[in-house]
C-alpha positions, 0 to 999 in steps of 0.5 A: 124714510127714517134716519138710522140711529147709527148715522147719529153717532158722534164720529172721531176723526179716524172714523172720517174716511176719504169718501165720507161726506164730512170731508167736504167741510174744509176744517174737518178735512184739515183735521183729518189730514193732520192725523199721523203727522206727529202734531198734537191734536186734541180729541175730537168728536163730530156730531153729524148733520143727520142728528139735527135733521132727525131732531127736526123730523121727529118733532115735526119742526119743519111744518111748525116753522113753515106755519110760523113764517107763513106770512113772510115773503122770502124774497122781500122779508119785513125786518120787523116781522122777522125780529118778532118771529125769531124768538118764537122760532128759537123757543120752538127749538128749545121746547122739543126734546131729543130721543133717549136713544140719541142722548145715550149715543151722544153721551157715549160718543163724547165720553172720552173727551175732557171734562170741559168741552167746546161745542161749535160749528166747523170754521166757515160754517154755522153762526157763532164761530166760537160756539159754547163751552160746557161740561161734558155730559148733559150741559154739552147736550144742552149746548148742542141744542142751543147751537141748533137754535142759533140758526133762528137768531134775527141776524142769521135769519135775515142773512139766510133770507137775503142770500138764499131766500129761505128761512130753513137752515141746512143741518150742520155738523158740530165739533166737540173738543177740548174747550181752549182756543188759545193762539198757537205758537208760530212754530206750530202754526207754520208746521200745520200750514206746511202739512196742509199747504195752505196758510192757516191760523191754529188754536190750541188747548194746553198745546193740543190743536183744537181749531184750524182757521183758514185765513182766506175764509171768514166765520 
């Protein structure tokens, strides 16, 4: 079954209703909860996991990646084999294209963001906690694909095989927002913790909240 294009639209925090599946991602749920509190949030767009899933599906990547790792025993992987195959898998991701329809949706969806953005996974998910900075537009699109390719880095693959006995990653949402990750002033951090009823660290861009980090999680 094909994935409808409307499910690939980058979402604002206001689009994420209480019943939305992205409420299951703690940082996204926290950012949504902070709306209307009077605290200054940077503008956010969330690329849903369906975008990554569609990219894999339309380029027949699951089958190609299965063939690439066909000789790997997921219960007892050889590190040398994984080290050799990891760059090949990343090259496979990088060599395939996104559909023009998605590119148009992506550019339109992030058009209200600042000129310099950060493309990252939510805290506690993904592989590179800080993600990548990029100029809004095509560089941000390239950063998104690089983030997807990060799923096939050697250390990430070994961790996935050790804990889940599979080479295949689950599609993840991607946050795009203002680029800054400055530590927030203590007063702002206390306000956010009070609203969420949970101890957090907060990062900002020119005083606007760009990330919430739960101190009882690692990333």
